GUNU-713694 format. One record per residue (C-alpha): x, y, z; residue in one letter. Coordinates in nm, 3 decimals, padded with zeros to 5 digits. Layout:
% residues N
<rec <X Y Z> "a">
...
END
This chain:
% residues 79
<rec <01.347 01.456 -03.436> "m">
<rec <01.167 01.123 -03.476> "t">
<rec <00.882 01.016 -03.249> "t">
<rec <00.968 00.715 -03.032> "v">
<rec <00.622 00.651 -02.887> "a">
<rec <00.272 00.791 -02.863> "a">
<rec <00.119 00.758 -02.515> "i">
<rec <-00.245 00.825 -02.423> "s">
<rec <-00.401 00.839 -02.079> "f">
<rec <-00.769 00.746 -02.047> "h">
<rec <-00.974 00.880 -01.755> "d">
<rec <-00.667 00.855 -01.529> "n">
<rec <-00.722 00.475 -01.510> "h">
<rec <-00.544 00.327 -01.810> "s">
<rec <-00.268 00.398 -02.057> "i">
<rec <-00.226 00.298 -02.419> "s">
<rec <00.099 00.321 -02.609> "m">
<rec <00.195 00.280 -02.975> "d">
<rec <00.563 00.204 -03.031> "v">
<rec <00.721 00.115 -03.365> "e">
<rec <01.051 -00.050 -03.452> "g">
<rec <01.100 -00.231 -03.121> "i">
<rec <01.442 -00.393 -03.085> "q">
<rec <01.438 -00.496 -02.718> "e">
<rec <01.229 -00.460 -02.401> "i">
<rec <01.403 -00.473 -02.063> "v">
<rec <01.231 -00.490 -01.723> "l">
<rec <01.468 -00.401 -01.439> "g">
<rec <01.470 -00.569 -01.099> "r">
<rec <01.215 -00.428 -00.853> "p">
<rec <01.363 -00.211 -00.577> "m">
<rec <01.192 -00.126 -00.250> "q">
<rec <01.145 00.250 -00.204> "v">
<rec <00.954 00.248 00.124> "t">
<rec <00.795 -00.023 00.337> "e">
<rec <00.488 -00.040 00.112> "d">
<rec <00.618 00.096 -00.221> "q">
<rec <00.826 -00.070 -00.493> "w">
<rec <00.991 00.080 -00.802> "f">
<rec <01.077 -00.082 -01.135> "c">
<rec <01.195 00.059 -01.466> "e">
<rec <01.079 -00.067 -01.806> "l">
<rec <01.300 00.035 -02.099> "v">
<rec <01.190 -00.011 -02.460> "i">
<rec <01.471 00.013 -02.717> "h">
<rec <01.348 00.119 -03.062> "t">
<rec <01.505 00.209 -03.395> "e">
<rec <01.462 00.576 -03.302> "n">
<rec <01.573 00.576 -02.938> "g">
<rec <01.471 00.456 -02.594> "k">
<rec <01.150 00.492 -02.399> "l">
<rec <01.180 00.456 -02.021> "s">
<rec <00.882 00.405 -01.790> "l">
<rec <00.924 00.434 -01.415> "q">
<rec <00.665 00.216 -01.244> "l">
<rec <00.547 00.219 -00.880> "l">
<rec <00.349 -00.055 -00.704> "a">
<rec <00.254 -00.158 -00.351> "d">
<rec <00.402 -00.507 -00.397> "d">
<rec <00.706 -00.634 -00.592> "a">
<rec <00.495 -00.924 -00.719> "g">
<rec <00.300 -00.685 -00.943> "r">
<rec <00.606 -00.651 -01.168> "f">
<rec <00.592 -00.954 -01.395> "k">
<rec <00.618 -01.026 -01.765> "v">
<rec <00.317 -01.194 -01.919> "d">
<rec <00.378 -01.337 -02.264> "s">
<rec <00.057 -01.367 -02.465> "k">
<rec <00.225 -01.636 -02.677> "a">
<rec <00.244 -01.898 -02.404> "d">
<rec <00.025 -01.750 -02.130> "g">
<rec <00.288 -01.807 -01.860> "e">
<rec <00.414 -01.522 -01.643> "a">
<rec <00.774 -01.469 -01.537> "d">
<rec <00.771 -01.329 -01.183> "d">
<rec <01.083 -01.122 -01.116> "f">
<rec <00.995 -01.059 -00.751> "a">
<rec <01.095 -01.410 -00.649> "s">
<rec <01.417 -01.417 -00.855> "a">
END
């Protein structure tokens, strides 16, 4: 079995992740779970498999893609 990702949690406040051989990253559309809770899935496709992260937030606007190359964010909550 080949490792897809190494994930580390730091003091229950942050996460760091090392992933190699990335082929595609897909952020799903936010879905409302309850009145004040939103869900979104982030899937990372690698040479060795897929890594899926289920994300929860209090506002759909928190799910956005921020490209460091151009500094502009794509907000999926308004799409």
